[in-house]
ZADRENKOL-384915 format. One line per field, with one value per atom (N, C-alpha, C): atom name; residue number from 0; x, y, z. Coordinates in nm, 2 decimals. Layout:
<nodes>
name <- c(CA / ...) .
resi <- c(NUM / ...) .
c1 <- c(X / ...) .
c2 <- c(Y / ...) .
c3 <- c(Z / ...) .
</nodes>
This chain:
<nodes>
name <- c(N / CA / C / N / CA / C / N / CA / C / N / CA / C / N / CA / C / N / CA / C / N / CA / C / N / CA / C / N / CA / C / N / CA / C / N / CA / C / N / CA / C / N / CA / C / N / CA / C / N / CA / C / N / CA / C / N / CA / C / N / CA / C / N / CA / C / N / CA / C / N / CA / C / N / CA / C / N / CA / C / N / CA / C / N / CA / C / N / CA / C / N / CA / C / N / CA / C / N / CA / C / N / CA / C / N / CA / C / N / CA / C / N / CA / C / N / CA / C / N / CA / C / N / CA / C / N / CA / C / N / CA / C / N / CA / C / N / CA / C / N / CA / C / N / CA / C / N / CA / C / N / CA / C / N / CA / C / N / CA / C / N / CA / C / N / CA / C / N / CA / C / N / CA / C / N / CA / C / N / CA / C / N / CA / C / N / CA / C / N / CA / C / N / CA / C / N / CA / C / N / CA / C / N / CA / C / N / CA / C / N / CA / C / N / CA / C / N / CA / C / N / CA / C / N / CA / C / N / CA / C / N / CA / C / N / CA / C / N / CA / C / N / CA / C / N / CA / C / N / CA / C / N / CA / C / N / CA / C) .
resi <- c(0 / 0 / 0 / 1 / 1 / 1 / 2 / 2 / 2 / 3 / 3 / 3 / 4 / 4 / 4 / 5 / 5 / 5 / 6 / 6 / 6 / 7 / 7 / 7 / 8 / 8 / 8 / 9 / 9 / 9 / 10 / 10 / 10 / 11 / 11 / 11 / 12 / 12 / 12 / 13 / 13 / 13 / 14 / 14 / 14 / 15 / 15 / 15 / 16 / 16 / 16 / 17 / 17 / 17 / 18 / 18 / 18 / 19 / 19 / 19 / 20 / 20 / 20 / 21 / 21 / 21 / 22 / 22 / 22 / 23 / 23 / 23 / 24 / 24 / 24 / 25 / 25 / 25 / 26 / 26 / 26 / 27 / 27 / 27 / 28 / 28 / 28 / 29 / 29 / 29 / 30 / 30 / 30 / 31 / 31 / 31 / 32 / 32 / 32 / 33 / 33 / 33 / 34 / 34 / 34 / 35 / 35 / 35 / 36 / 36 / 36 / 37 / 37 / 37 / 38 / 38 / 38 / 39 / 39 / 39 / 40 / 40 / 40 / 41 / 41 / 41 / 42 / 42 / 42 / 43 / 43 / 43 / 44 / 44 / 44 / 45 / 45 / 45 / 46 / 46 / 46 / 47 / 47 / 47 / 48 / 48 / 48 / 49 / 49 / 49 / 50 / 50 / 50 / 51 / 51 / 51 / 52 / 52 / 52 / 53 / 53 / 53 / 54 / 54 / 54 / 55 / 55 / 55 / 56 / 56 / 56 / 57 / 57 / 57 / 58 / 58 / 58 / 59 / 59 / 59 / 60 / 60 / 60 / 61 / 61 / 61 / 62 / 62 / 62 / 63 / 63 / 63 / 64 / 64 / 64 / 65 / 65 / 65 / 66 / 66 / 66 / 67 / 67 / 67 / 68 / 68 / 68 / 69 / 69 / 69 / 70 / 70 / 70 / 71 / 71 / 71 / 72 / 72 / 72 / 73 / 73 / 73) .
c1 <- c(-1.22 / -1.26 / -1.18 / -1.25 / -1.18 / -1.10 / -1.01 / -0.92 / -1.01 / -1.12 / -1.20 / -1.26 / -1.32 / -1.38 / -1.28 / -1.15 / -1.05 / -1.01 / -0.99 / -0.96 / -1.07 / -1.19 / -1.31 / -1.32 / -1.31 / -1.33 / -1.20 / -1.08 / -0.96 / -0.96 / -1.02 / -1.02 / -1.13 / -1.23 / -1.34 / -1.29 / -1.21 / -1.15 / -1.06 / -0.97 / -0.88 / -0.95 / -1.06 / -1.13 / -1.19 / -1.25 / -1.30 / -1.21 / -1.09 / -0.99 / -0.94 / -0.93 / -0.88 / -0.99 / -1.11 / -1.22 / -1.23 / -1.20 / -1.20 / -1.08 / -0.96 / -0.84 / -0.86 / -0.90 / -0.92 / -1.02 / -1.14 / -1.24 / -1.21 / -1.12 / -1.08 / -0.98 / -0.92 / -0.82 / -0.72 / -0.66 / -0.56 / -0.42 / -0.39 / -0.26 / -0.21 / -0.30 / -0.26 / -0.30 / -0.29 / -0.35 / -0.26 / -0.13 / -0.05 / -0.08 / -0.10 / -0.13 / -0.28 / -0.37 / -0.50 / -0.50 / -0.43 / -0.42 / -0.35 / -0.26 / -0.19 / -0.29 / -0.37 / -0.48 / -0.58 / -0.61 / -0.69 / -0.63 / -0.50 / -0.43 / -0.44 / -0.41 / -0.42 / -0.57 / -0.67 / -0.79 / -0.83 / -0.79 / -0.82 / -0.76 / -0.64 / -0.56 / -0.64 / -0.67 / -0.75 / -0.88 / -0.96 / -1.09 / -1.08 / -0.98 / -0.95 / -0.92 / -0.84 / -0.81 / -0.94 / -1.01 / -1.15 / -1.24 / -1.24 / -1.33 / -1.28 / -1.15 / -1.10 / -1.12 / -1.10 / -1.13 / -1.28 / -1.37 / -1.51 / -1.58 / -1.49 / -1.54 / -1.64 / -1.60 / -1.70 / -1.63 / -1.65 / -1.58 / -1.60 / -1.73 / -1.76 / -1.68 / -1.67 / -1.61 / -1.46 / -1.40 / -1.27 / -1.23 / -1.30 / -1.28 / -1.27 / -1.38 / -1.39 / -1.26 / -1.21 / -1.09 / -0.96 / -0.96 / -0.85 / -0.85 / -0.97 / -0.97 / -0.95 / -0.99 / -0.95 / -0.80 / -0.74 / -0.60 / -0.53 / -0.57 / -0.52 / -0.54 / -0.65 / -0.68 / -0.58 / -0.56 / -0.46 / -0.33 / -0.28 / -0.15 / -0.14 / -0.23 / -0.24 / -0.23 / -0.32 / -0.31 / -0.18 / -0.11 / 0.01 / 0.11 / 0.12 / 0.22 / 0.19 / 0.07 / 0.05 / 0.08 / 0.07 / 0.09 / 0.23 / 0.31 / 0.45 / 0.54) .
c2 <- c(2.35 / 2.21 / 2.12 / 2.02 / 1.92 / 1.82 / 1.75 / 1.66 / 1.54 / 1.50 / 1.39 / 1.43 / 1.56 / 1.60 / 1.62 / 1.66 / 1.67 / 1.54 / 1.44 / 1.30 / 1.25 / 1.27 / 1.23 / 1.29 / 1.42 / 1.50 / 1.49 / 1.48 / 1.47 / 1.32 / 1.23 / 1.09 / 1.08 / 1.15 / 1.15 / 1.22 / 1.34 / 1.41 / 1.31 / 1.24 / 1.16 / 1.05 / 0.99 / 0.89 / 0.94 / 1.06 / 1.12 / 1.14 / 1.19 / 1.21 / 1.08 / 0.98 / 0.84 / 0.78 / 0.79 / 0.74 / 0.80 / 0.94 / 1.01 / 0.99 / 0.97 / 0.94 / 0.79 / 0.70 / 0.57 / 0.57 / 0.63 / 0.63 / 0.71 / 0.81 / 0.88 / 0.81 / 0.71 / 0.61 / 0.69 / 0.79 / 0.87 / 0.84 / 0.72 / 0.67 / 0.72 / 0.75 / 0.80 / 0.70 / 0.57 / 0.47 / 0.46 / 0.47 / 0.46 / 0.58 / 0.69 / 0.81 / 0.78 / 0.72 / 0.69 / 0.59 / 0.48 / 0.38 / 0.44 / 0.52 / 0.59 / 0.66 / 0.74 / 0.81 / 0.72 / 0.61 / 0.51 / 0.46 / 0.45 / 0.40 / 0.52 / 0.63 / 0.75 / 0.77 / 0.75 / 0.77 / 0.66 / 0.54 / 0.43 / 0.45 / 0.51 / 0.54 / 0.65 / 0.76 / 0.87 / 0.83 / 0.76 / 0.73 / 0.62 / 0.52 / 0.43 / 0.49 / 0.60 / 0.66 / 0.73 / 0.78 / 0.85 / 0.75 / 0.64 / 0.52 / 0.47 / 0.46 / 0.40 / 0.50 / 0.63 / 0.73 / 0.73 / 0.72 / 0.73 / 0.59 / 0.50 / 0.36 / 0.31 / 0.33 / 0.28 / 0.15 / 0.05 / -0.07 / -0.13 / -0.12 / -0.16 / -0.10 / 0.04 / 0.12 / 0.11 / 0.08 / 0.05 / -0.07 / -0.18 / -0.30 / -0.29 / -0.22 / -0.19 / -0.11 / -0.03 / 0.04 / -0.05 / -0.15 / -0.25 / -0.32 / -0.34 / -0.40 / -0.30 / -0.17 / -0.06 / -0.05 / -0.04 / -0.02 / -0.14 / -0.26 / -0.38 / -0.35 / -0.32 / -0.28 / -0.19 / -0.08 / 0.03 / -0.03 / -0.10 / -0.17 / -0.26 / -0.34 / -0.43 / -0.36 / -0.25 / -0.16 / -0.09 / -0.05 / 0.02 / -0.08 / -0.20 / -0.29 / -0.34 / -0.36 / -0.40 / -0.29 / -0.16 / -0.06 / 0.01 / -0.05 / 0.01 / -0.05) .
c3 <- c(0.98 / 0.95 / 1.03 / 1.09 / 1.18 / 1.10 / 1.16 / 1.10 / 1.04 / 1.10 / 1.04 / 0.91 / 0.91 / 0.78 / 0.67 / 0.71 / 0.62 / 0.55 / 0.64 / 0.59 / 0.49 / 0.54 / 0.46 / 0.32 / 0.32 / 0.19 / 0.10 / 0.15 / 0.08 / 0.02 / 0.08 / 0.03 / -0.07 / -0.06 / -0.17 / -0.29 / -0.27 / -0.40 / -0.47 / -0.39 / -0.46 / -0.52 / -0.48 / -0.54 / -0.67 / -0.68 / -0.79 / -0.90 / -0.86 / -0.96 / -1.02 / -0.93 / -0.97 / -1.07 / -1.05 / -1.13 / -1.27 / -1.26 / -1.40 / -1.47 / -1.42 / -1.48 / -1.56 / -1.48 / -1.53 / -1.65 / -1.62 / -1.71 / -1.85 / -1.85 / -1.96 / -2.04 / -1.99 / -2.07 / -2.15 / -2.08 / -2.14 / -2.11 / -2.06 / -2.02 / -1.89 / -1.80 / -1.67 / -1.56 / -1.60 / -1.51 / -1.38 / -1.40 / -1.28 / -1.18 / -1.23 / -1.14 / -1.08 / -1.16 / -1.11 / -1.01 / -1.02 / -0.91 / -0.79 / -0.81 / -0.70 / -0.62 / -0.69 / -0.63 / -0.55 / -0.62 / -0.53 / -0.41 / -0.41 / -0.28 / -0.18 / -0.22 / -0.13 / -0.07 / -0.17 / -0.12 / -0.02 / -0.04 / 0.05 / 0.19 / 0.19 / 0.31 / 0.39 / 0.31 / 0.38 / 0.44 / 0.36 / 0.39 / 0.50 / 0.49 / 0.59 / 0.73 / 0.73 / 0.85 / 0.91 / 0.82 / 0.86 / 0.93 / 0.86 / 0.90 / 1.05 / 1.06 / 1.18 / 1.30 / 1.29 / 1.40 / 1.42 / 1.32 / 1.34 / 1.36 / 1.38 / 1.41 / 1.31 / 1.18 / 1.06 / 1.02 / 1.08 / 1.06 / 0.91 / 0.87 / 0.73 / 0.63 / 0.63 / 0.54 / 0.56 / 0.67 / 0.69 / 0.63 / 0.64 / 0.57 / 0.42 / 0.36 / 0.23 / 0.18 / 0.26 / 0.21 / 0.19 / 0.28 / 0.26 / 0.13 / 0.07 / -0.06 / -0.17 / -0.15 / -0.25 / -0.24 / -0.13 / -0.12 / -0.20 / -0.18 / -0.26 / -0.40 / -0.45 / -0.59 / -0.64 / -0.56 / -0.60 / -0.62 / -0.52 / -0.54 / -0.66 / -0.67 / -0.79 / -0.92 / -0.93 / -1.05 / -1.07 / -0.97 / -0.98 / -1.03 / -0.97 / -1.02 / -1.16 / -1.21 / -1.33 / -1.44 / -1.41 / -1.50 / -1.49 / -1.40 / -1.38 / -1.49) .
</nodes>
């Protein structure tokens, strides 16, 4: 598996775990928002290397949401 595929799928997996942790409402919000930040970073790198500018721009907002969520739940 090449590096770009690894970034893409690791980011997707982190995003899936994030959404499930938040949706389950089990008190793991800080971990969930940490996963959102990690996902945004990984998918952002994938988008940068693949020159997917729209997705890269979107990841900046997801990263911001992850940081805000972490600060609010800390």
